[in-house]
C-alpha positions in Angstrom: -0.2 -0.2 -0.1 1.5 3.0 -0.5 0.7 4.3 2.4 3.6 1.9 4.0 6.1 3.4 1.7 9.3 3.5 3.5 7.6 1.8 6.9 8.6 -1.1 7.9 11.0 -3.0 5.4 14.0 -4.7 8.0 15.9 -6.1 6.3 17.1 -7.5 9.1 16.2 -7.7 13.4 18.0 -9.8 15.9 17.4 -10.4 19.7 19.5 -10.5 22.2 19.3 -12.9 25.4 20.4 -11.7 28.7 20.5 -14.0 31.5 22.1 -11.8 33.8 20.8 -8.5 34.7 23.9 -6.7 35.4 25.5 -7.9 31.9 22.4 -6.8 29.8 23.0 -2.9 32.1 26.3 -3.0 31.0 25.6 -3.5 27.2 22.7 -1.6 27.9 24.9 2.0 29.1 27.6 0.3 26.3 25.3 1.0 23.7 24.5 -2.1 22.2 21.5 -2.7 22.8 18.4 -0.3 22.2 15.8 -0.7 24.4 15.9 -1.6 28.0 13.5 -2.8 31.0 14.7 -1.8 34.1 13.3 -4.1 37.0 16.1 -3.1 40.3 14.7 -0.4 41.8 18.1 0.8 43.3 19.1 1.5 39.9 16.5 3.1 38.4 17.2 6.0 40.9 21.1 5.9 40.7 22.0 3.9 37.8 21.2 6.0 35.2 22.8 9.7 36.5 25.2 9.8 33.5 25.8 12.8 30.6 23.2 10.6 28.1 20.3 10.6 30.4 20.7 14.9 30.1 22.4 15.0 26.8 18.6 13.1 25.8 20.8 9.9 24.5 19.1 7.5 27.0 15.5 9.0 27.7 13.8 7.1 31.3 9.9 6.7 30.9 7.9 5.3 33.5 5.5 2.8 32.6 3.5 3.1 36.0 0.7 -0.1 36.5 -2.4 0.5 38.1 
């Protein structure tokens, strides 16, 4: 359809699975992965106080479940 020109045309998708949360965090901070769901409250509060967050390279979003 003409409305989808330039969309949904991925050459490949890759999914990495990390069994250790610390390794996944380090991979995210190094830029190896694009999205991370943080499940540790302590790391959420203190682990993302970096220049990357201040410059906007990393966006923090809260998803409150009600």
